[in-house]
C-alpha positions in Angstrom: -8.4 -19.8 -7.1 -4.8 -20.9 -7.2 -2.6 -18.9 -4.8 1.0 -18.6 -6.1 4.1 -19.0 -3.9 4.9 -15.4 -4.7 1.6 -14.3 -3.1 2.3 -16.4 -0.1 5.8 -14.8 0.3 4.4 -11.3 -0.1 1.7 -12.0 2.4 4.3 -13.4 4.9 6.5 -10.3 4.4 3.5 -8.0 5.0 2.6 -9.8 8.2 6.2 -9.9 9.5 7.2 -6.4 8.5 4.1 -4.4 9.2 1.4 -6.1 11.3 3.9 -6.8 14.1 4.9 -3.1 14.1 1.3 -1.9 14.1 0.4 -4.1 17.1 3.2 -2.4 19.0 1.9 1.1 18.4 -0.8 2.5 20.6 -1.4 5.8 18.8 -0.4 6.9 15.4 -0.2 10.7 15.4 1.6 11.4 12.1 1.4 9.8 8.7 3.4 6.6 8.5 4.4 4.4 5.6 1.8 1.8 6.6 -1.0 4.3 6.8 -0.1 5.8 3.5 0.2 2.4 1.8 -3.1 1.2 3.3 -4.9 4.3 2.0 -3.3 4.1 -1.4 -3.8 0.3 -1.6 -7.6 0.7 -0.9 -7.9 3.5 -3.5 -5.8 1.7 -6.0 -8.1 -1.3 -5.9 -11.2 0.9 -6.2 -9.8 2.6 -9.3 -8.8 -0.7 -10.8 -12.4 -2.0 -10.2 -13.7 1.0 -12.1 -11.6 -0.1 -15.0 -8.5 2.2 -15.0 -5.1 0.6 -15.8 -2.5 0.1 -13.1 -0.6 3.3 -13.8 -3.6 5.6 -13.8 -5.0 3.9 -10.7 -1.7 4.3 -8.8 -1.5 8.0 -9.8 -5.1 8.7 -8.7 -4.5 6.8 -5.4 -1.4 8.9 -4.6 -3.3 12.0 -5.6 -6.0 11.1 -3.1 -3.4 10.6 -0.4 -1.8 13.9 -1.1 -5.2 15.6 -0.9 -5.9 13.9 2.4 -2.6 14.3 4.2 -0.9 17.0 2.2 1.7 16.6 -0.6 4.7 17.5 1.5 3.7 14.9 4.2 3.2 12.2 1.6 6.5 13.1 -0.1 8.3 13.0 3.2 7.0 9.6 4.1 8.1 8.2 0.7 11.6 9.8 1.0 12.2 8.5 4.5 11.0 4.9 3.8 13.2 1.9 3.4 12.1 -1.0 1.2 9.3 1.1 -0.2 8.9 -1.0 -3.3 8.6 -4.3 -1.3 6.1 -2.7 1.1 4.0 -1.2 -1.6 3.8 -4.5 -3.5 3.0 -6.4 -0.4 0.1 -4.1 0.6 -1.3 -4.1 -2.9 -1.0 -7.9 -3.2 -2.9 -8.4 0.1 -5.6 -5.8 -0.7 -6.3 -6.7 -4.3 -4.3 -9.7 -5.5 -6.4 -10.1 -8.7 -4.7 -7.0 -10.1 -1.2 -7.5 -8.8 -0.8 -11.2 -9.8 -1.9 -10.5 -13.5 
C-alpha cells in the first residue's frame, strides 16, 4: 500500500497536536475534543465497513456520540474547539485511511 505525503502530514499533525496533550493529562473527567473524535472516528470506520457512504457514516457516528455523552455536551465541545476540521480529518485518517484517502 502506497502512503501518500498527505497521510504522513496528517499523521504527524495528529501526533504533535493530540498525543502530546493526552500524555500530559492524568485524568479526563469531561468530554474533550480528542475523546469525541476518537469515538466518532471508530464508529465512522465501522459504519463505512458496513457499506454506508461517508455522509451517512459521519451522521450516525455523531448520533452515537450524542447518545453516549448527551447532545448538549457534544455540541459544546464542537463549538469550543479550534481547528476542528483539521483534527477531525487527522483522527479519521489515522483510524481508517482507506476511506479518507479515496
